[in-house]
C-alpha positions in Angstrom: 4.0 -51.9 -0.3 6.6 -50.9 2.8 8.9 -53.9 3.3 11.1 -52.1 6.4 9.9 -51.4 9.7 9.1 -47.9 10.4 10.8 -46.6 13.2 8.5 -43.7 13.1 6.3 -46.5 14.8 8.5 -47.0 17.8 6.1 -45.9 20.5 3.3 -47.5 19.0 1.5 -49.9 21.4 0.1 -51.9 18.3 2.9 -51.6 15.6 1.6 -54.6 13.4 -2.0 -53.2 13.4 -0.8 -49.5 12.3 1.5 -51.1 9.9 -1.3 -53.1 7.9 -3.5 -49.6 8.1 -0.7 -48.0 6.8 -0.3 -50.5 3.9 -3.7 -50.9 3.0 -3.7 -46.8 2.3 -0.7 -47.4 0.5 -2.5 -50.2 -1.7 -5.5 -47.5 -2.1 -3.2 -44.6 -3.5 -1.2 -46.9 -5.6 -4.0 -48.7 -7.3 -7.1 -46.0 -7.0 -5.5 -42.8 -6.7 -5.3 -39.9 -4.3 -8.6 -38.7 -4.7 -10.1 -42.0 -3.6 -7.4 -42.4 -0.7 -8.8 -38.4 0.2 -12.5 -39.5 0.1 -11.7 -42.7 2.6 -9.6 -40.7 5.1 -12.8 -37.9 4.9 -15.4 -40.7 5.7 -13.3 -41.8 8.3 -12.6 -38.5 10.1 -16.5 -38.1 9.3 -17.2 -41.2 11.5 -14.8 -40.6 14.0 -16.6 -37.3 14.8 -19.7 -38.6 14.8 -18.6 -41.2 17.3 -17.7 -38.3 19.6 -14.0 -38.3 19.1 -12.8 -34.7 18.7 -10.3 -34.8 15.9 -8.6 -31.4 15.5 -8.3 -29.7 11.8 -4.6 -29.9 10.7 -3.6 -27.5 8.3 -0.1 -28.6 8.1 1.6 -31.0 6.1 5.0 -33.0 5.9 7.8 -30.7 5.3 8.5 -32.0 1.9 7.3 -30.4 -1.6 4.1 -30.2 -2.5 4.4 -31.6 -5.8 6.1 -34.9 -5.9 8.7 -35.3 -9.0 6.3 -37.6 -10.9 4.1 -34.4 -11.2 6.4 -31.8 -11.9 5.4 -30.0 -15.5 8.8 -30.4 -17.1 10.6 -27.2 -17.5 11.2 -26.0 -21.2 13.9 -23.9 -22.5 17.9 -24.2 -22.2 18.9 -24.0 -18.5 22.4 -24.0 -19.1 22.0 -20.9 -21.0 19.5 -19.7 -18.1 21.8 -20.1 -15.9 24.4 -18.0 -17.0 22.4 -15.4 -17.9 21.1 -15.6 -13.9 25.0 -15.7 -13.3 25.5 -12.4 -14.6 22.6 -10.9 -13.4 23.5 -12.2 -9.6 27.3 -10.7 -10.2 26.1 -7.3 -11.5 23.1 -6.8 -8.5 26.2 -7.0 -5.8 28.5 -5.0 -8.2 26.0 -2.1 -8.7 25.5 -2.1 -4.5 29.5 -2.3 -3.9 30.2 0.2 -6.2 28.1 2.7 -4.8 29.3 1.9 -1.1 32.8 2.4 -2.5 32.6 6.6 -2.5 29.4 6.9 -0.9 27.1 6.0 2.5 24.1 5.4 0.3 23.9 1.7 1.4 21.9 -1.2 -0.7 20.9 -4.4 -0.1 22.6 -7.5 -1.6 21.3 -10.5 0.3 17.5 -10.5 -0.5 17.9 -10.8 -4.5 20.7 -13.5 -4.1 18.2 -15.6 -2.1 15.6 -14.8 -5.1 17.3 -14.6 -8.1 16.0 -17.8 -9.5 12.3 -17.0 -8.2 12.6 -13.8 -10.5 14.0 -15.7 -13.2 11.8 -18.5 -13.8 9.0 -15.6 -14.1 10.7 -13.2 -16.2 11.7 -16.2 -18.8 8.4 -18.3 -18.6 5.3 -16.8 -17.1 5.0 -12.7 -16.7 3.4 -11.1 -19.7 3.7 -7.2 -20.6 0.6 -5.5 -21.8 0.0 -6.0 -25.5 -2.1 -6.4 -27.9 -3.4 -9.8 -27.1 -3.0 -9.9 -23.4 -3.3 -7.0 -20.9 0.0 -7.8 -18.7 0.5 -9.6 -15.5 1.1 -7.4 -12.2 4.1 -7.9 -10.5 4.7 -6.9 -6.6 8.2 -6.9 -6.5 10.1 -7.3 -3.2 11.6 -3.9 -2.2 15.3 -5.0 -1.0 15.3 -6.9 -4.7 15.6 -3.8 -6.6 19.4 -4.0 -7.7 18.5 -7.6 -9.1 15.6 -6.0 -11.6 18.1 -3.5 -12.4 21.0 -5.7 -13.3 18.8 -7.8 -15.4 17.2 -4.4 -17.3 21.2 -3.7 -18.0 21.6 -6.8 -20.0 18.8 -5.8 -22.2 20.0 -2.4 -22.7 16.9 -0.8 -20.8 19.4 0.6 -18.3 23.0 2.1 -19.1 26.4 1.4 -16.8 26.0 5.3 -15.7 22.7 4.5 -14.2 23.8 1.4 -12.5 26.5 3.6 -11.0 24.3 6.0 -10.3 22.0 3.6 -7.8 20.4 5.2 -5.0 21.9 8.7 -6.3 19.1 10.5 -7.6 19.6 14.1 -6.7 21.0 14.6 -10.6 18.5 12.8 -12.1 20.4 10.0 -13.7 20.3 7.4 -10.5 18.1 4.4 -10.2 15.8 4.5 -7.0 16.7 2.6 -3.6 13.4 0.7 -3.9 10.8 0.2 -6.6 9.1 4.1 -6.4 7.1 5.3 -9.5 7.4 8.5 -8.3 11.1 8.6 -8.9 11.2 6.2 -11.8 7.5 6.6 -13.6 8.2 4.3 -16.8 9.9 1.8 -15.3 8.2 0.7 -11.6 4.5 0.2 -11.0 4.5 -0.3 -7.6 5.9 1.1 -4.3 6.4 -2.3 -2.1 9.3 -1.6 0.2 7.1 -0.2 3.0 6.5 -4.0 4.4 3.2 -5.5 4.3 1.7 -2.6 1.6 2.7 -5.0 -1.1 0.6 -7.9 -0.2 -2.4 -5.9 1.1 -2.5 -4.1 -2.0 -1.9 -6.9 -4.5 -4.9 -8.6 -3.0 -7.1 -5.7 -3.7 -5.5 -5.2 -7.2 -6.7 -8.7 -8.1 -9.9 -8.0 -6.5 -10.2 -4.4 -8.6 -9.4 -6.5 -11.6 -12.5 -9.0 -10.8 -14.3 -5.6 -10.7 -13.2 -4.0 -13.8 -14.2 -7.4 -15.9 -17.4 -7.4 -14.0 -18.4 -3.9 -15.0 -17.4 -4.3 -18.5 -14.4 -1.4 -17.8 -11.6 -3.4 -18.5 -10.8 -7.0 -20.1 -8.7 -8.7 -16.9 -9.1 -11.9 -18.0 -6.0 -14.3 -18.1 -4.2 -11.9 -16.0 -2.3 -12.7 -13.1 -1.5 -10.6 -10.0 2.1 -11.8 -8.5 3.5 -10.5 -5.0 6.6 -11.6 -4.2 7.2 -11.2 0.0 10.1 -12.1 2.4 9.2 -14.7 5.4 10.0 -11.8 7.4 7.6 -9.4 6.1 4.9 -11.8 7.1 5.2 -10.7 10.7 3.7 -7.1 9.5 -0.1 -7.1 10.1 -1.0 -5.9 6.8 0.9 -8.6 4.9 -1.3 -11.3 6.1 -4.6 -9.5 7.5 -6.8 -9.5 4.5 -5.4 -13.2 3.1 -9.0 -14.7 4.3 -10.7 -12.3 1.8 -9.0 -13.1 -0.8 -10.0 -17.0 -0.6 -13.3 -15.8 0.1 -13.2 -13.5 -2.8 -12.1 -17.0 -5.0 -9.5 -14.5 -6.1 -7.4 -17.3 -8.6 -5.8 -14.6 -10.3 -3.3 -13.9 -7.6 -0.1 -15.8 -6.8 1.9 -14.9 -3.8 5.6 -16.3 -3.6 7.2 -16.1 -0.1 10.6 -15.8 -0.4 11.6 -18.0 2.6 15.1 -17.2 3.2 14.3 -18.3 7.1 16.0 -14.6 8.0 14.8 -11.2 9.2 17.0 -8.1 9.2 19.0 -9.1 12.1 18.5 -13.1 12.7 16.3 -16.0 11.8 12.5 -15.5 11.3 11.5 -18.3 13.4 14.6 -19.6 15.1 13.1 -22.2 17.4 10.4 -23.0 15.0 9.7 -23.6 11.5 8.1 -20.3 9.3 7.0 -22.6 6.5 4.8 -24.4 8.4 3.4 -21.9 10.3 2.9 -19.8 6.9 1.3 -23.0 5.7 -1.0 -23.5 8.4 -2.0 -19.6 8.0 -2.9 -19.9 4.2 -4.4 -23.3 4.0 -6.5 -22.5 6.9 -7.6 -19.3 5.0 -8.6 -21.4 2.4 -5.5 -20.7 -0.3 -4.0 -23.6 -2.4 -0.5 -23.7 -0.7 2.4 -24.9 -2.9 6.0 -25.9 -0.7 8.6 -25.6 -2.7 11.2 -26.7 -0.3 13.8 -28.9 -1.5 15.6 -28.6 -4.8 16.3 -31.7 -7.5 19.6 -33.0 -5.5 17.3 -34.4 -2.9 15.4 -36.3 -5.2 17.1 -39.7 -4.9 17.3 -39.2 -0.9 13.7 -38.9 -0.8 13.1 -41.6 -3.3 14.8 -43.9 -0.8 12.9 -42.9 2.7 10.5 -45.6 2.4 10.3 -45.3 6.1 9.5 -41.7 6.1 12.6 -41.3 8.5 14.4 -38.5 6.2 11.0 -36.3 5.9 10.6 -36.8 9.6 14.3 -35.3 10.1 13.6 -32.6 7.8 10.7 -31.5 10.1 12.7 -31.9 13.1 15.5 -29.4 12.4 14.4 -25.8 13.5 14.8 -23.0 11.2 17.9 -21.5 13.2 19.7 -25.1 13.0 18.8 -24.7 8.9 20.4 -21.7 9.1 23.5 -22.2 10.4 24.1 -25.6 8.6 23.8 -23.2 5.3 26.7 -21.1 7.0 28.9 -24.0 7.7 30.0 -26.7 5.3 29.2 -30.7 4.2 31.1 -32.1 6.9 29.0 -29.9 9.7 25.5 -31.0 7.6 26.5 -34.7 7.8 27.3 -34.8 11.3 24.3 -32.3 12.4 21.6 -33.4 10.1 22.1 -37.3 8.7 24.2 -38.1 11.8 21.2 -38.1 14.0 19.8 -41.0 13.0 22.0 -44.2 11.6 20.0 -44.8 9.0 20.1 -41.3 7.5 23.9 -41.4 8.3 24.1 -44.8 5.7 22.1 -43.0 3.1 25.0 -40.6 2.3 27.7 -42.7 3.6 29.6 -42.7 -0.3 28.8 -39.0 -0.6 31.3 -36.7 -0.6 31.3 -33.6 1.8 31.2 -31.5 -1.1 28.2 -33.7 -2.4 26.4 -33.3 0.9 26.8 -29.1 0.7 25.1 -29.5 -3.0 21.8 -30.7 -1.8 19.9 -27.4 -3.1 17.0 -25.5 -1.6 13.9 -25.6 -3.9 13.9 -22.2 -4.3 17.5 -21.9 -6.3 16.3 -24.8 -8.5 14.9 -23.5 -11.7 13.0 -26.7 -12.5 11.0 -26.9 -9.1 10.3 -23.5 -9.5 9.1 -23.7 -12.7 6.9 -26.5 -11.4 5.8 -24.9 -9.1 4.7 -21.6 -11.3 3.5 -23.9 -13.6 0.9 -25.1 -11.1 -0.5 -21.8 -9.6 -1.0 -20.4 -12.9 -3.1 -23.2 -13.8 -4.9 -23.6 -10.2 -8.5 -22.3 -10.4 -11.0 -21.3 -7.6 -8.4 -20.0 -5.0 -5.8 -18.1 -4.7 -2.1 -19.6 -4.1 0.9 -19.0 -2.3 4.1 -20.6 -3.1 6.6 -21.0 0.1 9.9 -21.2 -1.5 12.7 -22.3 0.8 15.8 -20.4 0.4 19.2 -19.0 1.3 19.8 -15.5 2.5 23.0 -14.1 0.7 23.2 -17.3 -1.7 26.5 -17.3 -3.1 27.9 -14.6 -1.1 30.1 -17.2 1.1 31.8 -16.2 3.8 30.7 -12.5 3.7 27.3 -13.1 4.1 25.6 -16.5 3.1 23.1 -17.6 5.9 24.7 -15.3 8.0 22.9 -12.8 10.5 24.4 -10.2 9.1 23.9 -10.8 5.3 20.7 -8.4 5.2 22.9 -5.6 6.5 25.8 -6.2 4.4 27.3 -3.7 2.0 30.6 -5.0 1.6 32.5 -8.5 0.6 35.7 -9.0 0.8 38.3 -10.0 -2.0 38.3 -13.7 -1.0 34.5 -14.0 -1.1 34.3 -12.3 -4.4 36.6 -14.5 -5.6 34.6 -17.5 -4.4 31.5 -15.7 -6.1 33.3 -15.6 -9.2 34.1 -19.5 -9.2 31.1 -20.7 -8.2 29.0 -18.9 -11.1 31.9 -19.4 -13.6 32.3 -15.7 -14.3 34.7 -14.2 -16.8 36.7 -12.0 -14.2 40.1 -12.0 -13.9 41.9 -11.8 -10.3 43.2 -8.5 -11.3 39.8 -7.1 -11.8 37.8 -8.3 -8.9 38.5 -5.7 -6.9 37.1 -3.2 -9.4 34.0 -4.7 -9.4 33.3 -4.7 -13.3 29.8 -5.1 -14.9 29.8 -7.8 -16.9 27.9 -7.9 -20.0 26.8 -10.4 -23.3 27.6 -9.4 -26.8 25.2 -7.9 -28.6 25.2 -10.8 -30.9 25.3 -13.3 -28.3 23.0 -16.3 -27.9 22.5 -15.0 -24.1 21.1 -11.9 -25.3 19.3 -13.3 -27.9 17.3 -15.9 -25.4 16.4 -13.2 -23.0 15.2 -10.8 -25.9 13.5 -13.9 -27.3 11.8 -15.0 -24.2 10.4 -11.5 -23.3 8.7 -10.8 -26.7 7.0 -14.0 -26.5 5.8 -12.5 -23.5 4.5 -9.4 -24.9 7.7 -7.2 -24.3 9.8 -5.9 -21.4 9.0 -5.7 -17.3 9.0 -4.0 -15.4 6.8 -1.1 -17.2 4.6 1.5 -16.5 2.0 3.2 -18.4 2.2 7.0 -17.8 -1.1 8.2 -19.6 -4.3 6.9 -20.5 -7.2 8.3 -22.7 -8.4 11.7 -20.7 -12.2 11.6 -19.5 -14.3 14.4 -20.7 -15.7 16.0 -17.4 -18.8 18.0 -16.9 -18.5 21.5 -16.6 -18.9 23.9 -13.4 -22.5 24.4 -14.5 -23.8 20.8 -14.0 -23.4 21.6 -10.4 -25.0 25.0 -11.0 -27.7 24.1 -8.2 -24.6 24.1 -5.5 -23.4 27.2 -6.6 -26.6 29.0 -5.5 -28.0 29.6 -2.0 -29.6 26.8 -0.4 -32.6 29.1 0.4 -34.4 30.3 3.6 -34.8 27.4 6.1 -33.2 25.1 4.0 -30.2 23.5 5.8 -27.6 20.9 4.7 -24.2 19.7 5.5 -20.8 19.6 3.0 -21.6 15.9 3.5 -24.9 15.9 1.9 -23.6 18.5 -0.9 -20.8 16.3 -1.8 -23.1 13.0 -2.0 -25.2 15.2 -4.1 -22.2 15.6 -6.3 -21.5 12.1 -6.3 -25.2 11.5 -7.8 -24.4 14.5 -10.5 -21.2 12.4 -11.3 -22.9 9.0 -11.8 -25.3 10.1 -13.9 -22.9 11.5 -16.0 -23.0 10.2 -19.7 -19.2 10.4 -20.0 -18.2 9.4 -16.6 -20.5 8.3 -14.4 -19.8 4.7 -15.2 -15.8 5.6 -14.3 -16.6 6.5 -10.7 -15.8 4.4 -8.2 -17.6 4.9 -4.8 -15.7 3.3 -2.2 -17.0 3.2 1.6 -16.0 1.2 4.6 -19.2 0.4 5.8 -20.3 3.8 6.9 -22.7 4.6 3.8 -25.8 5.3 6.1 -23.6 7.3 8.3 -22.7 10.0 5.0 -26.3 9.7 3.7 -25.0 7.4 0.8 -27.8 4.7 1.4 -30.0 6.0 -1.6 -27.2 4.6 -4.0 -27.8 1.2 -2.8 -30.6 0.6 -5.0 -29.5 3.2 -7.8 -26.3 2.0 -8.4 -25.6 -1.5 -6.2 -22.7 -3.0 -4.3 -20.4 -4.8 -6.0 -20.1 -8.4 -4.8 -19.0 -11.2 -7.9 -21.6 -13.5 -6.7 -24.1 -11.4 -6.9 -26.9 -11.5 -4.2 -27.9 -15.0 -3.3 -30.4 -13.5 -0.1 -33.2 -11.8 0.3 -32.3 -8.7 2.2 -34.1 -7.4 5.3 -35.1 -4.3 4.3 -36.3 -5.7 0.5 -39.6 -3.8 1.3 -37.9 -0.7 1.9 -37.4 2.1 -0.8 -33.5 1.8 -0.5 -33.0 -1.4 0.3 -29.4 -3.1 0.4 -28.8 -4.5 -2.9 -25.7 -6.5 -4.1 -25.3 -7.0 -7.5 -22.4 -8.3 -9.9 -22.7 -5.4 -12.0 -23.0 -3.1 -8.7 -20.6 0.2 -8.6 -20.1 0.6 -5.0 -17.0 -1.0 -3.3 -18.0 -1.6 0.4 -15.5 -3.0 2.7 -16.6 -3.7 6.1 -15.3 -2.1 8.9 -11.5 -2.0 7.3 -10.0 1.3 6.6 -7.1 -0.4 5.0 -8.9 -2.7 2.8 -10.8 0.4 1.4 -7.8 2.3 1.0 -6.3 -0.4 -1.0 -9.4 -0.6 -3.0 -9.0 3.5 -3.8 -5.1 2.9 -4.4 -5.9 0.1 -7.3 -9.0 2.3 -8.9 -6.6 5.3 -8.5 -3.6 3.6 -10.5 -6.4 2.2 -13.0 -5.0 4.4 -15.4 -1.6 3.1 -15.4 -2.1 -0.3 -14.4 -4.8 -1.1 -16.7 -5.2 1.8 -19.4 -8.3 3.0 -18.5 -8.9 5.9 -16.1 -11.3 5.7 -13.4 -12.7 8.3 -10.5 -12.6 6.5 -7.0 -14.4 8.5 -4.4 -13.4 7.0 -0.6 -15.6 8.2 2.0 -14.5 8.0 5.7 -14.8 9.0 9.1 -11.6 11.7 8.7 -10.4 10.4 12.2 -9.8 6.8 10.3 -8.6 8.1 7.3 -4.5 9.7 7.1 -4.1 8.7 10.8 -5.0 5.2 10.5 -4.0 4.6 6.5 -1.1 7.1 6.4 1.3 4.4 5.0 -0.9 3.7 2.5 -1.6 7.1 1.5 2.1 8.1 1.5 2.4 5.1 -0.7 -0.8 6.5 -3.1 1.4 9.5 -3.6 4.7 7.5 -4.5 2.3 5.5 -7.1 0.5 8.7 -8.8 -2.5 7.9 -7.6 -5.3 10.1 -8.9 -8.8 10.2 -7.1 -10.7 11.8 -4.3 -10.4 10.9 -0.5 -13.2 12.7 1.5 -12.9 12.8 5.5 -16.7 12.7 6.5 -17.8 13.9 9.8 -14.6 15.9 9.8 -13.3 18.3 12.6 -12.7 18.2 16.4 -16.2 19.5 17.4 -18.4 18.8 14.5 -18.5 15.1 15.1 -20.2 16.1 18.8 -20.9 12.9 20.1 -18.5 10.5 19.1 -15.5 11.4 21.9 -11.7 11.6 21.8 -11.2 8.3 19.2 -13.2 10.1 16.6 -12.7 13.4 16.4 -10.4 14.7 14.2 -8.6 18.1 14.6 -5.0 17.0 12.6 -5.8 14.9 9.3 -4.7 18.0 7.4 -1.3 17.9 9.1 -1.2 14.4 7.3 -2.5 15.3 4.1 -0.4 18.2 4.1 2.7 16.0 4.5 2.0 14.4 1.2 3.5 16.3 -1.5 1.1 15.7 -4.6 -2.2 15.5 -2.4 -4.1 18.8 -2.7 -6.1 19.5 0.5 -9.5 21.2 1.4 -11.5 22.2 4.5 -14.6 23.8 2.5 -17.5 25.2 4.6 -19.9 25.5 1.9 -21.4 23.9 -1.1 -20.3 26.0 -3.8 -16.8 25.5 -2.6 -17.4 21.5 -2.5 -18.4 21.7 -6.1 -15.8 24.2 -7.5 -13.2 22.0 -5.9 -14.8 18.8 -7.0 -15.1 19.9 -10.7 -11.7 21.3 -10.9 -10.0 18.2 -9.3 -11.9 16.2 -11.9 -10.0 18.6 -14.5 -6.7 18.1 -13.5 -6.4 14.4 -12.7 -8.7 13.1 -15.1 -8.3 15.6 -18.3 -5.1 17.2 -18.0 -4.0 13.7 -16.4 -1.8 15.1 -13.4 -0.4 13.0 -11.0 -2.2 14.6 -8.1 -4.9 13.2 -5.7 -7.2 15.3 -3.5 -8.4 15.1 0.4 -11.3 17.1 1.3 -13.0 17.3 4.6 -16.6 17.2 5.1 -18.8 18.1 7.7 -22.3 16.4 9.4 -23.4 20.3 10.7 -26.8 21.2 9.0 -26.7 24.9 8.1 -27.8 27.3 5.5 -25.7 27.8 2.6 -25.0 31.1 0.7 -24.7 31.6 -3.3 -20.7 31.6 -4.3 -20.1 35.5 -4.5 -19.1 36.9 -7.6 -15.8 36.0 -9.0 -14.6 33.4 -6.0 -13.9 30.6 -8.5 -10.3 31.4 -8.9 -9.5 32.1 -5.2 -11.5 29.0 -3.8 -8.9 27.0 -5.4 -6.2 29.0 -4.4 -7.2 28.5 -1.0 -8.3 31.9 0.3 -11.1 34.4 -1.1 -12.9 37.6 0.0 -16.2 36.1 1.5 -17.8 39.5 2.8 -16.3 43.1 2.9 -17.2 45.0 6.0 -18.4 48.2 5.7 -16.1 51.3 5.0 -14.4 52.7 8.4 -11.8 54.6 10.0 -12.5 53.0 13.0 -10.9 49.8 14.3 -10.9 46.7 11.9 -9.7 43.2 11.8 -9.1 40.5 9.0 -11.1 37.3 10.2 -10.1 33.7 8.4 -11.7 30.6 9.3 -12.4 27.2 7.0 -15.2 24.2 7.6 -17.7 24.7 10.2 -15.5 26.9 12.4 -15.7 29.7 9.3 -19.5 30.1 10.9 -18.6 30.9 13.8 -16.0 33.6 12.4 -18.7 34.9 10.7 -21.1 35.3 13.7 -17.9 36.8 15.5 -17.7 39.5 12.8 -21.4 40.7 13.7 -20.5 40.7 17.7 -17.5 42.9 16.9 -19.9 45.0 15.0 -22.6 45.1 17.2 -21.0 44.6 20.5 -17.5 46.6 19.9 -18.0 48.9 16.5 -15.3 46.9 14.9 -15.4 46.1 11.3 -14.6 43.1 10.0 -13.4 41.6 6.5 -14.4 38.0 6.0 -11.9 35.6 4.7 -13.0 31.8 3.4 -10.0 29.8 3.6 -10.7 26.6 2.4 -7.2 25.5 1.8 -4.6 26.4 4.4 -2.2 23.9 3.0 -2.6 25.3 -0.7 -2.1 28.9 1.1 1.2 27.6 2.4 2.7 25.5 -0.5 2.4 28.8 -2.8 4.0 31.3 0.1 6.7 28.8 0.0 7.0 28.5 -3.8 7.3 32.6 -3.6 9.7 32.6 -1.1 12.2 30.2 -2.9 11.6 32.3 -6.2 12.6 35.2 -4.7 15.6 33.6 -2.8 17.0 32.5 -6.1 15.9 35.7 -8.3 17.3 38.1 -5.9 17.3 41.0 -8.9 13.9 40.5 -10.0 10.7 42.2 -8.7 9.5 39.9 -5.8 6.6 37.9 -6.2 3.9 37.4 -3.7 2.0 35.0 -2.3 -1.7 34.7 -2.5 -1.8 35.4 1.2 -0.2 38.7 0.6 -2.0 39.8 -2.2 -5.6 39.4 -0.7 -4.4 41.0 2.4 -2.0 43.8 1.0 -4.9 46.6 0.8 -6.2 45.7 4.2 -5.8 46.6 7.5 -6.0 45.3 11.0 -4.9 42.3 12.8 -5.4 38.7 11.0 -7.6 36.2 13.3 -8.1 32.7 12.0 -10.0 30.0 13.5 -10.7 26.2 12.3 -11.8 22.9 14.1 -8.2 21.6 13.7 -5.2 22.2 15.4 -2.9 25.6 15.3 -0.6 24.2 13.4 -2.9 24.0 10.5 -3.6 27.8 10.3 -0.1 28.6 11.2 1.4 27.5 7.9 0.8 30.7 6.4 2.3 33.0 9.2 5.2 33.8 7.5 3.2 35.4 4.4 0.4 37.2 7.1 1.8 41.0 6.7 0.6 41.9 10.2 -0.2 40.5 13.7 -1.3 37.4 13.4 -3.3 35.2 15.9 -4.6 31.5 15.7 -7.3 29.3 17.4 -7.3 25.9 16.8 -8.5 22.5 18.8 -5.2 21.6 20.3 -6.0 18.7 22.8 -7.7 15.7 23.4 -11.4 15.3 21.8 -14.4 14.4 23.8 -18.0 14.3 23.8 -20.3 17.1 24.1 -22.5 19.5 22.3 -21.2 21.3 19.5 -21.5 24.6 21.2 -19.8 23.5 24.5 -16.8 21.6 22.7 -16.0 25.1 20.8 -15.9 26.9 23.8 -14.2 24.4 25.7 -11.7 24.2 22.6 -11.7 28.1 22.6 -12.8 28.4 18.9 -16.2 29.7 18.9 -17.6 33.4 18.2 -16.7 34.6 21.9 -13.5 33.4 21.6 -12.5 34.5 18.3 -14.1 38.2 19.4 -12.5 38.3 22.2 -9.1 37.3 20.1 -10.0 39.9 17.6 -10.0 42.6 20.8 -7.2 41.4 22.0 -4.9 41.8 18.9 -6.8 45.4 18.1 -5.4 46.3 22.0 -2.3 45.2 21.3 -2.1 47.3 18.0 -3.0 50.2 20.3 -6.6 50.5 18.0 -8.4 49.6 21.3 -8.4 50.0 25.0 -7.3 47.2 26.8 -10.5 47.2 29.2 -12.6 46.6 26.0 -11.1 43.0 26.0 -11.5 42.3 30.0 -15.3 43.7 29.3 -15.7 41.7 26.8 -14.5 38.4 28.4 -17.0 39.1 31.2 -19.8 39.9 28.7 -19.6 36.4 27.1 -19.0 34.7 30.3 -15.6 33.3 29.6 -13.8 31.3 32.4 -10.5 32.6 32.6 -9.7 30.0 35.4 -10.6 27.2 32.7 -7.3 25.1 32.2 -5.6 24.9 28.5 -7.8 22.5 26.3 -4.2 21.1 25.4 -3.7 19.3 28.6 -7.1 17.9 29.6 
């Protein structure tokens, strides 16, 4: 029982009664336990609410550790050895950055790892499993700025050598270490690209969920595996970081652990200088349904907290704002004595016999391996909820006057000699004064007990981390003949869209005996838009709890069906979440050792534009799968207007080096592209992914021209050659639905103006441009060899007449190939903001319909002297083109 008066009750109108209630509660806790006390409090709250007293829910707790000393799991191991190992890692991480900046300006970060070294060390030693015959392996999303520390640990284990450390951030020569976790640059080391802030946490949530999907569908055993995601407290300002934490709780992702490194600093200052980021995050996570573990104070605080019978110390801990905590750690013990303990005489008395050094040694929880172990142990053993550990640390820990707890610490690239000396002494490192400036790397003798300890701990957990698989067992993909129905003409009067063609292809794949189970359809709550509702009953929507209700349309043939073994991932109105699903599935070959075939279908305008950063990360992560931009084109999705009509997604996709992009017009093109994509990604295991745009416009589809398959894949093939003629002639190019306008323009040119045209379908201007640039580069470097000709040049070599291209995308899309077009080249495109109207009106507005294509061809012929200019004016009048209409780019 409390024997001392509580100063927290000074303003209480009836302090005696309050103390009686508190004493009673303490008695229940002492004699009946926490659960009984919690039950009684809940009953009291329930009674108060029934009586009409509005008691708002509080999601935060006192500013102390969640796990009391008496309930800490005891930490195993030799912590003296671990401290020595950690000290070497700290030094090498710092030395790597400082050495890289001696002769270069490549930069590097010291302070983030300095604050989180213990958080990583405990995980490496005791918790993180590598893939092995007995365990599938844990997944670690390392905080991007901590990369030097991960390299430093790998160096001590001989996984990296000194030359590689000296090439940190100097990668052009092929030996360097990437600045941050980049699987593209270090494909056998890093698993996940995380430094684009917010994307790591978002992807970690969906990775944990996808592991449940793989387990439920019998594709991979993911039981016992955990996803650990390390985050900076400043990173939580990114909307993506916290945007899906409610979903993680709703889905009961107890295989997910967030560790938030709360060093209280952003890049240039405190995260919440006037507040408390840990309390804020506690409320966010607990309010969303997470298990929250606050890891605030190290073991040196335990005796003081044990003396705190009145709660005054806990009150003071809560009173001090983060900006003050940062300042205190940048000063000394005398400053802390005065400004922290000095406010209340009772607290000052607690430390009256302590030296200033003792006071300054009071540590934060994230630097105490015993406290970290207890928190991790509690997290991995918690069930039914995801867990977040809020670990309080010091940014730049150990850097002394060169950056510890200072606003400059994140950008610190240099450390003065005195700070190096302090660092050495603080961590008891075997470096002579005369060696400090040379920043030597430290390494234990191969036969030392430290190296033996490190290796033993990792072997006990299955092997080294991080590590990445580069291959999985290849999949047997269907031949092109499996899609034979789509290679033939649809038939007179039988109209379909390329979206419908793609859904038919998906159904063929789903029925395939070899790969059907591996197909992962993903859609952000628009299945009916894309004609996928037939799949609801056929394969079901995955939900790990099954379907606990009778759907409204249960009496319909294609009713809404959720199932624990369902195959579709449907994410609601959530493109970022669906893309994170896709990345998890697209990297399953590496992360889980089993390949899946993710197919994510979305409104194309809401694809690369909305999730461009994730698409870039997917390239870095060597993702393999299909992204499908449905209802694509600026004039094809005619009723939706400016925010829905896509005329530029191919510019985004073309910027991702390993994204192969196509804008097909006909079903046979879609079939050829998808089959070859399956071959390249799933059989040959190329680290590429595909972006296809498909349209919702229905029309008849012709049969594939003989011998067109190879050129379809190259991006340009002869669709139809015009009649032999010595008269004026044009070469007409197009893609997507606008190619049909180009075909119609060829008819007008012939019927109205006597001009023959050769028609070229160009399903990928992007692939054509890449091929052209590759040929140009080869020719530059091999001036004495016979020049290589690009595919565009080969196609147009034996033709004549100007070249006209029209697409449903901005001009830059088709402009990509201008350098390899051997004659006059005119490009039409949909530059400008979209709007709602009929397709015919929109195509006229954007000047890409058959009439504009015809006039453009006539003008180009006139410019070449092959036609009288009067014919151009005549055509403008004949087709009713308004010469006074404003440029669509500006309206």
